[in-house]
PDB file of N, CA, C and O in Angstrom:
ATOM      1  N   UNK A   1      -2.799   9.460  -9.000  1.00  0.00           N
ATOM      2  CA  UNK A   1      -4.128   9.747  -8.367  1.00  0.00           C
ATOM      3  C   UNK A   1      -4.266  11.170  -8.056  1.00  0.00           C
ATOM      4  O   UNK A   1      -3.337  11.843  -7.610  1.00  0.00           O
ATOM      5  N   UNK A   2      -5.405  11.606  -8.289  1.00  0.00           N
ATOM      6  CA  UNK A   2      -5.572  12.804  -8.254  1.00  0.00           C
ATOM      7  C   UNK A   2      -5.910  12.891  -6.601  1.00  0.00           C
ATOM      8  O   UNK A   2      -6.068  11.760  -6.141  1.00  0.00           O
ATOM      9  N   UNK A   3      -6.028  13.743  -5.807  1.00  0.00           N
ATOM     10  CA  UNK A   3      -6.601  14.099  -4.766  1.00  0.00           C
ATOM     11  C   UNK A   3      -7.946  13.995  -4.617  1.00  0.00           C
ATOM     12  O   UNK A   3      -8.333  13.334  -3.653  1.00  0.00           O
ATOM     13  N   UNK A   4      -8.875  14.561  -5.445  1.00  0.00           N
ATOM     14  CA  UNK A   4     -10.155  14.404  -5.193  1.00  0.00           C
ATOM     15  C   UNK A   4     -10.563  12.734  -5.673  1.00  0.00           C
ATOM     16  O   UNK A   4     -11.781  12.721  -5.851  1.00  0.00           O
ATOM     17  N   UNK A   5     -10.072  11.589  -5.892  1.00  0.00           N
ATOM     18  CA  UNK A   5     -10.312  10.443  -7.078  1.00  0.00           C
ATOM     19  C   UNK A   5     -10.991   9.981  -5.251  1.00  0.00           C
ATOM     20  O   UNK A   5     -10.682  10.277  -4.097  1.00  0.00           O
ATOM     21  N   UNK A   6     -11.822   9.296  -5.794  1.00  0.00           N
ATOM     22  CA  UNK A   6     -12.611   8.319  -4.620  1.00  0.00           C
ATOM     23  C   UNK A   6     -12.074   6.775  -4.715  1.00  0.00           C
ATOM     24  O   UNK A   6     -12.063   5.967  -5.644  1.00  0.00           O
ATOM     25  N   UNK A   7     -11.664   6.717  -3.452  1.00  0.00           N
ATOM     26  CA  UNK A   7     -11.396   5.339  -3.051  1.00  0.00           C
ATOM     27  C   UNK A   7     -12.073   4.743  -2.510  1.00  0.00           C
ATOM     28  O   UNK A   7     -12.939   5.262  -1.806  1.00  0.00           O
ATOM     29  N   UNK A   8     -11.881   2.930  -2.678  1.00  0.00           N
ATOM     30  CA  UNK A   8     -12.988   2.534  -2.133  1.00  0.00           C
ATOM     31  C   UNK A   8     -12.135   1.414  -1.086  1.00  0.00           C
ATOM     32  O   UNK A   8     -11.114   0.760  -1.296  1.00  0.00           O
ATOM     33  N   UNK A   9     -12.859   1.489  -0.109  1.00  0.00           N
ATOM     34  CA  UNK A   9     -12.494   0.467   1.302  1.00  0.00           C
ATOM     35  C   UNK A   9     -13.495  -1.151   1.157  1.00  0.00           C
ATOM     36  O   UNK A   9     -14.676  -1.497   1.157  1.00  0.00           O
ATOM     37  N   UNK A  10     -11.459  -2.072   0.990  1.00  0.00           N
ATOM     38  CA  UNK A  10     -12.123  -3.547   1.635  1.00  0.00           C
ATOM     39  C   UNK A  10     -11.359  -3.888   2.464  1.00  0.00           C
ATOM     40  O   UNK A  10     -10.443  -3.220   2.943  1.00  0.00           O
ATOM     41  N   UNK A  11     -11.676  -5.003   2.719  1.00  0.00           N
ATOM     42  CA  UNK A  11     -10.702  -5.719   3.934  1.00  0.00           C
ATOM     43  C   UNK A  11      -9.136  -6.241   3.452  1.00  0.00           C
ATOM     44  O   UNK A  11      -8.668  -6.416   2.327  1.00  0.00           O
ATOM     45  N   UNK A  12      -8.946  -6.294   3.889  1.00  0.00           N
ATOM     46  CA  UNK A  12      -7.324  -7.494   3.304  1.00  0.00           C
ATOM     47  C   UNK A  12      -7.028  -7.905   4.724  1.00  0.00           C
ATOM     48  O   UNK A  12      -6.372  -7.222   5.512  1.00  0.00           O
ATOM     49  N   UNK A  13      -7.647  -9.250   5.021  1.00  0.00           N
ATOM     50  CA  UNK A  13      -6.470 -10.444   6.030  1.00  0.00           C
ATOM     51  C   UNK A  13      -4.791 -10.458   4.840  1.00  0.00           C
ATOM     52  O   UNK A  13      -4.499 -10.399   3.646  1.00  0.00           O
ATOM     53  N   UNK A  14      -4.022 -10.597   6.409  1.00  0.00           N
ATOM     54  CA  UNK A  14      -2.903 -10.920   6.347  1.00  0.00           C
ATOM     55  C   UNK A  14      -1.819 -11.352   7.239  1.00  0.00           C
ATOM     56  O   UNK A  14      -1.091 -10.559   7.836  1.00  0.00           O
ATOM     57  N   UNK A  15      -1.752 -12.306   7.295  1.00  0.00           N
ATOM     58  CA  UNK A  15      -0.360 -13.120   8.347  1.00  0.00           C
ATOM     59  C   UNK A  15      -0.222 -11.908   9.546  1.00  0.00           C
ATOM     60  O   UNK A  15      -0.395 -10.777   9.093  1.00  0.00           O
ATOM     61  N   UNK A  16       0.029 -11.973  10.836  1.00  0.00           N
ATOM     62  CA  UNK A  16      -0.161 -10.979  11.784  1.00  0.00           C
ATOM     63  C   UNK A  16       1.738 -10.570  11.790  1.00  0.00           C
ATOM     64  O   UNK A  16       2.290  -9.553  12.210  1.00  0.00           O
ATOM     65  N   UNK A  17       2.365 -11.849  11.136  1.00  0.00           N
ATOM     66  CA  UNK A  17       3.977 -11.072  10.893  1.00  0.00           C
ATOM     67  C   UNK A  17       4.144 -10.343   9.801  1.00  0.00           C
ATOM     68  O   UNK A  17       4.509  -9.167   9.802  1.00  0.00           O
ATOM     69  N   UNK A  18       3.835 -11.131   8.653  1.00  0.00           N
ATOM     70  CA  UNK A  18       3.489  -9.674   7.988  1.00  0.00           C
ATOM     71  C   UNK A  18       2.989  -8.128   7.985  1.00  0.00           C
ATOM     72  O   UNK A  18       3.669  -7.170   7.615  1.00  0.00           O
ATOM     73  N   UNK A  19       1.987  -8.096   8.353  1.00  0.00           N
ATOM     74  CA  UNK A  19       1.161  -7.256   9.028  1.00  0.00           C
ATOM     75  C   UNK A  19       2.502  -6.079  10.042  1.00  0.00           C
ATOM     76  O   UNK A  19       2.665  -4.918   9.665  1.00  0.00           O
ATOM     77  N   UNK A  20       3.187  -6.568  11.097  1.00  0.00           N
ATOM     78  CA  UNK A  20       4.045  -6.660  11.972  1.00  0.00           C
ATOM     79  C   UNK A  20       4.862  -5.240  10.875  1.00  0.00           C
ATOM     80  O   UNK A  20       4.994  -4.028  10.708  1.00  0.00           O
ATOM     81  N   UNK A  21       5.304  -7.038  10.253  1.00  0.00           N
ATOM     82  CA  UNK A  21       6.947  -5.857   9.223  1.00  0.00           C
ATOM     83  C   UNK A  21       6.445  -5.160   8.201  1.00  0.00           C
ATOM     84  O   UNK A  21       7.188  -5.252   7.224  1.00  0.00           O
ATOM     85  N   UNK A  22       5.439  -4.458   7.997  1.00  0.00           N
ATOM     86  CA  UNK A  22       4.471  -3.985   6.858  1.00  0.00           C
ATOM     87  C   UNK A  22       4.664  -2.311   8.161  1.00  0.00           C
ATOM     88  O   UNK A  22       5.276  -1.250   8.036  1.00  0.00           O
ATOM     89  N   UNK A  23       4.057  -2.711   8.940  1.00  0.00           N
ATOM     90  CA  UNK A  23       3.919  -1.693  10.017  1.00  0.00           C
ATOM     91  C   UNK A  23       5.355  -0.862  10.256  1.00  0.00           C
ATOM     92  O   UNK A  23       5.544   0.354  10.288  1.00  0.00           O
ATOM     93  N   UNK A  24       6.265  -1.939  10.407  1.00  0.00           N
ATOM     94  CA  UNK A  24       7.293  -1.355  10.523  1.00  0.00           C
ATOM     95  C   UNK A  24       8.366  -0.489   9.929  1.00  0.00           C
ATOM     96  O   UNK A  24       9.194   0.349  10.285  1.00  0.00           O
ATOM     97  N   UNK A  25       7.751  -1.389   8.345  1.00  0.00           N
ATOM     98  CA  UNK A  25       8.232  -0.361   7.085  1.00  0.00           C
ATOM     99  C   UNK A  25       7.874   0.724   7.076  1.00  0.00           C
ATOM    100  O   UNK A  25       8.466   1.779   7.303  1.00  0.00           O
ATOM    101  N   UNK A  26       6.592   0.436   6.735  1.00  0.00           N
ATOM    102  CA  UNK A  26       5.863   2.340   6.717  1.00  0.00           C
ATOM    103  C   UNK A  26       6.276   3.505   7.557  1.00  0.00           C
ATOM    104  O   UNK A  26       6.350   4.705   7.290  1.00  0.00           O
ATOM    105  N   UNK A  27       6.648   2.486   9.192  1.00  0.00           N
ATOM    106  CA  UNK A  27       7.166   3.511  10.181  1.00  0.00           C
ATOM    107  C   UNK A  27       8.252   4.447   9.683  1.00  0.00           C
ATOM    108  O   UNK A  27       8.468   5.654   9.793  1.00  0.00           O
ATOM    109  N   UNK A  28       8.867   3.397   9.079  1.00  0.00           N
ATOM    110  CA  UNK A  28      10.356   3.265   8.761  1.00  0.00           C
ATOM    111  C   UNK A  28      10.758   4.947   7.490  1.00  0.00           C
ATOM    112  O   UNK A  28      11.683   5.759   7.459  1.00  0.00           O
ATOM    113  N   UNK A  29       9.526   4.761   6.682  1.00  0.00           N
ATOM    114  CA  UNK A  29       9.294   5.634   5.925  1.00  0.00           C
ATOM    115  C   UNK A  29       8.100   6.650   5.686  1.00  0.00           C
ATOM    116  O   UNK A  29       7.732   7.199   4.648  1.00  0.00           O
ATOM    117  N   UNK A  30       7.490   6.741   7.317  1.00  0.00           N
ATOM    118  CA  UNK A  30       7.037   7.988   7.373  1.00  0.00           C
ATOM    119  C   UNK A  30       5.748   7.970   6.576  1.00  0.00           C
ATOM    120  O   UNK A  30       5.358   8.977   5.986  1.00  0.00           O
ATOM    121  N   UNK A  31       5.102   6.848   6.561  1.00  0.00           N
ATOM    122  CA  UNK A  31       4.294   6.385   5.467  1.00  0.00           C
ATOM    123  C   UNK A  31       2.982   5.606   6.739  1.00  0.00           C
ATOM    124  O   UNK A  31       3.185   4.697   7.545  1.00  0.00           O
ATOM    125  N   UNK A  32       1.589   6.448   6.463  1.00  0.00           N
ATOM    126  CA  UNK A  32       0.632   5.396   7.133  1.00  0.00           C
ATOM    127  C   UNK A  32       1.079   3.908   6.475  1.00  0.00           C
ATOM    128  O   UNK A  32       1.786   3.684   5.492  1.00  0.00           O
ATOM    129  N   UNK A  33       0.500   3.116   7.255  1.00  0.00           N
ATOM    130  CA  UNK A  33      -0.286   1.633   6.948  1.00  0.00           C
ATOM    131  C   UNK A  33      -0.172   1.596   5.538  1.00  0.00           C
ATOM    132  O   UNK A  33       0.686   1.411   4.676  1.00  0.00           O
ATOM    133  N   UNK A  34      -1.514   1.875   5.658  1.00  0.00           N
ATOM    134  CA  UNK A  34      -2.943   2.002   4.289  1.00  0.00           C
ATOM    135  C   UNK A  34      -1.716   2.818   2.993  1.00  0.00           C
ATOM    136  O   UNK A  34      -1.315   2.255   1.974  1.00  0.00           O
ATOM    137  N   UNK A  35      -1.302   4.418   3.508  1.00  0.00           N
ATOM    138  CA  UNK A  35      -0.482   4.791   2.394  1.00  0.00           C
ATOM    139  C   UNK A  35       0.629   3.444   1.965  1.00  0.00           C
ATOM    140  O   UNK A  35       0.270   2.709   1.045  1.00  0.00           O
ATOM    141  N   UNK A  36       1.511   3.263   2.428  1.00  0.00           N
ATOM    142  CA  UNK A  36       2.069   2.007   2.388  1.00  0.00           C
ATOM    143  C   UNK A  36       1.899   1.058   1.579  1.00  0.00           C
ATOM    144  O   UNK A  36       2.612   0.839   0.599  1.00  0.00           O
ATOM    145  N   UNK A  37       0.836   0.350   1.963  1.00  0.00           N
ATOM    146  CA  UNK A  37      -0.007  -1.328   0.999  1.00  0.00           C
ATOM    147  C   UNK A  37       0.013  -0.002  -0.036  1.00  0.00           C
ATOM    148  O   UNK A  37       1.167   0.408  -0.161  1.00  0.00           O
ATOM    149  N   UNK A  38      -0.775   0.620  -0.657  1.00  0.00           N
ATOM    150  CA  UNK A  38      -0.991   1.394  -1.626  1.00  0.00           C
ATOM    151  C   UNK A  38       0.018   1.869  -2.381  1.00  0.00           C
ATOM    152  O   UNK A  38      -0.148   1.854  -3.600  1.00  0.00           O
ATOM    153  N   UNK A  39       1.335   2.417  -1.805  1.00  0.00           N
ATOM    154  CA  UNK A  39       2.565   3.040  -2.657  1.00  0.00           C
ATOM    155  C   UNK A  39       2.559   1.689  -3.236  1.00  0.00           C
ATOM    156  O   UNK A  39       1.963   1.578  -4.307  1.00  0.00           O
ATOM    157  N   UNK A  40       3.385   0.107  -2.481  1.00  0.00           N
ATOM    158  CA  UNK A  40       3.997  -0.662  -3.094  1.00  0.00           C
ATOM    159  C   UNK A  40       2.603  -1.498  -3.452  1.00  0.00           C
ATOM    160  O   UNK A  40       2.814  -2.695  -3.257  1.00  0.00           O
ATOM    161  N   UNK A  41       1.389  -1.278  -3.865  1.00  0.00           N
ATOM    162  CA  UNK A  41       1.121  -1.786  -4.922  1.00  0.00           C
ATOM    163  C   UNK A  41       1.306  -1.271  -6.568  1.00  0.00           C
ATOM    164  O   UNK A  41       1.460  -1.828  -7.655  1.00  0.00           O
ATOM    165  N   UNK A  42       1.172   0.391  -5.965  1.00  0.00           N
ATOM    166  CA  UNK A  42       1.176   0.912  -7.646  1.00  0.00           C
ATOM    167  C   UNK A  42       2.333   0.718  -8.070  1.00  0.00           C
ATOM    168  O   UNK A  42       2.577   0.498  -9.256  1.00  0.00           O
ATOM    169  N   UNK A  43       3.408   0.788  -6.940  1.00  0.00           N
ATOM    170  CA  UNK A  43       5.168   0.602  -7.620  1.00  0.00           C
ATOM    171  C   UNK A  43       5.002  -0.870  -8.560  1.00  0.00           C
ATOM    172  O   UNK A  43       5.388  -0.955  -9.726  1.00  0.00           O
ATOM    173  N   UNK A  44       4.280  -2.108  -7.709  1.00  0.00           N
ATOM    174  CA  UNK A  44       4.221  -3.144  -8.413  1.00  0.00           C
ATOM    175  C   UNK A  44       3.423  -3.164  -9.600  1.00  0.00           C
ATOM    176  O   UNK A  44       3.623  -4.081 -10.396  1.00  0.00           O
ATOM    177  N   UNK A  45       2.540  -2.293  -9.851  1.00  0.00           N
ATOM    178  CA  UNK A  45       1.710  -2.562 -10.570  1.00  0.00           C
ATOM    179  C   UNK A  45       2.261  -1.889 -12.231  1.00  0.00           C
ATOM    180  O   UNK A  45       2.004  -2.267 -13.375  1.00  0.00           O
ATOM    181  N   UNK A  46       3.191  -0.639 -11.647  1.00  0.00           N
ATOM    182  CA  UNK A  46       4.163  -0.075 -12.642  1.00  0.00           C
ATOM    183  C   UNK A  46       5.121  -1.417 -13.517  1.00  0.00           C
ATOM    184  O   UNK A  46       5.225  -1.818 -14.676  1.00  0.00           O
ATOM    185  N   UNK A  47       5.654  -1.743 -12.263  1.00  0.00           N
ATOM    186  CA  UNK A  47       7.061  -2.259 -12.746  1.00  0.00           C
ATOM    187  C   UNK A  47       6.706  -3.608 -13.734  1.00  0.00           C
ATOM    188  O   UNK A  47       7.442  -4.042 -14.620  1.00  0.00           O
ATOM    189  N   UNK A  48       5.219  -4.214 -13.288  1.00  0.00           N
ATOM    190  CA  UNK A  48       4.918  -5.602 -14.109  1.00  0.00           C
ATOM    191  C   UNK A  48       4.213  -5.012 -15.486  1.00  0.00           C
ATOM    192  O   UNK A  48       4.111  -5.814 -16.414  1.00  0.00           O
ATOM    193  N   UNK A  49       3.626  -3.417 -15.718  1.00  0.00           N
ATOM    194  CA  UNK A  49       3.583  -3.105 -17.456  1.00  0.00           C
ATOM    195  C   UNK A  49       2.288  -2.783 -17.124  1.00  0.00           C
ATOM    196  O   UNK A  49       1.990  -1.761 -17.742  1.00  0.00           O
ATOM    197  N   UNK A  50       1.117  -3.280 -16.245  1.00  0.00           N
ATOM    198  CA  UNK A  50      -0.367  -2.797 -15.660  1.00  0.00           C
ATOM    199  C   UNK A  50      -0.212  -1.619 -15.647  1.00  0.00           C
ATOM    200  O   UNK A  50      -1.305  -1.607 -16.213  1.00  0.00           O
ATOM    201  N   UNK A  51       0.132  -0.294 -15.545  1.00  0.00           N
ATOM    202  CA  UNK A  51      -0.186   0.992 -15.262  1.00  0.00           C
ATOM    203  C   UNK A  51       0.917   1.619 -15.517  1.00  0.00           C
ATOM    204  O   UNK A  51       1.976   1.380 -14.937  1.00  0.00           O
ATOM    205  N   UNK A  52       0.683   2.913 -16.862  1.00  0.00           N
ATOM    206  CA  UNK A  52       1.635   3.410 -16.960  1.00  0.00           C
ATOM    207  C   UNK A  52       2.322   4.895 -16.512  1.00  0.00           C
ATOM    208  O   UNK A  52       3.493   5.145 -16.799  1.00  0.00           O
TER     209      UNK A  52
END
């Protein structure tokens, strides 16, 4: 992603326990929760061969 790339907001519902685990993980890796979720999704896309 480029710095100037527009981002689209959307609502994400999840189990409170999962949210708590993601919040801890993002803090452990010095990322925001949003940044951590985006990082994980980008990684999953690459591993699945859906993104170069």
